[in-house]
N, C-alpha and C positions, 0 to 999 in steps of 0.2 A: 490664616488657613482655610476658613470658611469661603473667601472670595476664589481661592486657588482652586479649591473642590468644586465651585459653581463653573470655573472656566474649563475645569476637566470635563465636566458633565455636557457642556455646549459643544465640546470639541467630539466627545463621543456622540452625541447627536448629529453632529454635521458629518461624521465618518461613517454613517450608517445608510444614509439617504442620499442616493446618487442623483435623483430628480432634484433635489433641494440644492445639492453642490452646484448643478447648472445654473439654478437660479440666484445662487448668492455670487457668482463670478460676475454675472449681468448687474446685480444690485445688491451689495452687501448689506445695506440697511434694513432689508427684509427681516434681518436677524431681530431688529426691534421689536417685532410684532409678537414673538414667541421668548423672549427673553430680557429680563430687566438687569441690564448690563450699566455699569459706570462709564463715562467716557475713557477712561484708562483701561478698563476690562475690553472695551470694544476694540480699542487700538491696538491692543495686545493680540487679540484675536484676528483682528483684520491681518496683522502683519505676518501672524502664523499661518493664515490661511493662504496668502499670497506666495509665501515662500514654500509651503508644502502641497500645495495645490495639486500637483500632478499625483503625489504620493497618496494623498487622501483619495482621490478620484479612483485611482487604482484599487487601493484597499476597499472602497465602499463597493464598487463593481464587482471584486471578487466575493465579497462577502455575500452580496445578494444572490451571484451565481451559486455560490454553496448554499444558501438557503433553499434556494430552487432544487439543487439535487438531492437534498434531504426530505424535502416535504414531498417530493412526488412519488417515492415509492409509498407514502401513505394514503394516497388518493387512488385506490385500487379500482373502484367502481367508477368514480368520476373520471380519471383518466382513460377508461375504456368508453365511456359515452362521449366525451369530447374530443379525444384525441390530444396528443401532446401539443401540437402546433396551436391548437384553439386554447388550451389550458395555460400556455405561456403567453397569450395575448392576455388573459385574465389576470396573470400573474404579474405582467407589467402595471397594469391598470390598479393592481391591489398595492404594487409598491409606492404609486403616486397618491394613492389615498392616505398615507401616514403624513402627520403634520410634523414639522421640524423638530417638535420637542417631545414626539411620541416615541416610547421605548419600543423596540422590536420585540416579538415573542422569544421566550427564553430557550425554547427547545422545538425540535420539528413537531412533536405533538401539540404543542400549543400554537405552532404556526398553522399546522393544519386546520385547527378549528377556526382561527380567525380566517383563514382564507376561504374556508367552506362557508362561513357566514357571508364574507363579502361576495361570493358568486351567488349565493342565495337571494341577495338582494338585487341582483340584475334581473333583466327580463329573459328568462329561460323557460324551455318546455316543462309545462307543470308537473308532468309526470316525473320527468329529469329531477326536478326539485326533490321529488319524494326519495330518489336514491341518495340524493345529496343530504338530504335530512338523516337518511338511516346512517350514513357513513360519519355523519356529524356527531349524531347520539352514541355511535360506538366510540369515538375519540373522546368525547367528552365523559362518558364512562369510565375509560381507562384513566382518566386525569384525576378522577374522584379516589380520597383515601378510603381505604377499607379497614376496619378496626372491629367489627361485631363478631362473635363466634357463638356456637351452642355450647351449653353445658353437657357433660355426658350423662344423658337422661333417656330413661325408657319411656316412650309414648304410650305404650300397652297398658301401664299402671295409671291410677289415678292421678291426674296431673292438672286439676282446675286452678291450681294456686301459682302455676307456671307464669312467668311473664313472658308475652309473645312479642317478637319484634321484627317489622318488615325489614329486609335487606335496605340500608340507608342509600344504597346506590343505583336502587332498583328506579327504572323509567320503563313505563308501558305506552308505547304509541300505537295508534290506528293508522293503517295505510289503506289507501283506497284500493289497493290490489294485493294479491297473494305474493308479497314480495320476497318470501323466502323460495318460492320457486321461480321466480322472475330473474332474481340476480345471476344464478347458475349459468342462463343461457343469455346473458347480456352479451350484446355485440356492439362493435363501434358505432354510435350513432343510431342504435335500433333498441328499443325497449318491446321485448317480445310479449306484450299483455293480449292474451287470447281471450275470447269471451268466458273461457272456463277459469281463467286467473282473474279476471275482473270483478273481484269480490273483497270486502274489505278483511283485514287482518290484523290483529293484535300481535305485537312484538315486544318482548319483555328485554331489556337492556341492563345487564348488571354485572358486578364484579364478584367472581367466586373467590378469588384471593387478590393479593396486592399486584399481581402480574397477569392475571387472566380475565378477559370480558366474556361473558357467556351471553349469547343471544338465542332466545326460544320464541317459538311460535306459540301463541295460546289460543284456545277456543273460547268462545265468549264466556261460557260457564266458568272457566279456569280464570278469567280476567276477573270475572265478577267475586270469585271467593277470595282472590288474592287481593283485590282491592278492597274489600272489606276488612280486611286485618287492621287496617289504620285507625278503625273506629275504637279498636279494643285494647286494653292493657293487659288483661288476664286471658289465658288460653282456654279456661272453662266458658267465659262470656263468649268469646268467638265462636266456640264449638255449639252453644246455644243459639246462637244467631244463626249458623249455617242449617241447624235442625229446623229451626222456626220459618226462616225465609228461603232458604235454598234448597229443602227438601232432603238434607244430608243427614241420616242417623248418627247417633254418636258412634257407633260401632263403623259405619261407612267414613266418618271423618277421619278416623286414625291413619289409614292408608295415605289419605290426602295429605296429612300433617308430616308422616314419614317421607314422603315424595318431596314435599316442599322444604324439608329440612336438608335432605339428601342433595337438591338441586340448590341449596343455600339460597333460597328465596325468602325463608323465614329463620330465625333463630329463638330457641327456648333457653330460658336462664331461670334459676331458682331465685326467689324474691319475694 
């Protein structure tokens, strides 16, 4: 049964990579570089491959085309920058980068992440790479599980004992230009970075719930406040830190806390 399962796995791998099908047609012994097969298993696979080659080839090509159609809508900004034709060129190179025994991504969201990572390793325009990194972080954030929530609390009352948690899906990245204003004006092959927009910007990516990714532009002060949360377990200690190092009084901290809770950047719990 174990040997039969292994053969099934090999057939599944062969059936998902058209570029490897071409190579196996010319030299089936290449399969030895990726799978440990007995002489009997290899003979069975070779016979199966010869007998069903055209059917396997058609299935692989159709699957790759379906994956392309499904991943394309997930690449909104990347598609605008490169255009579909150039992007399809990257796609063919991406397909060839898979090894014969490598499993393909399980869904379009995972495929998008893998494809963007592949493009980012290429020699592309530096500013364009920041746009791809933005799109990549958005997709990576969406793929993260979201489990935390706040207790029903009133932060206007004494709350030093409360536990403070940073949203576990939160990632803050600094971009070298004001990307939140650049992206809406993106045109094919053009990134409209005027001198007024050529300033760093902090962007927060996080999940507000299991289905929604929120993206917020943060000023430097807000980014400093948010990043300091990770140093503390109790809300009271964090408030003291803000008062001592950031110049926020305890009264001024309360609106900040409520705002961060409303935005689901932080969570407060009894404990």
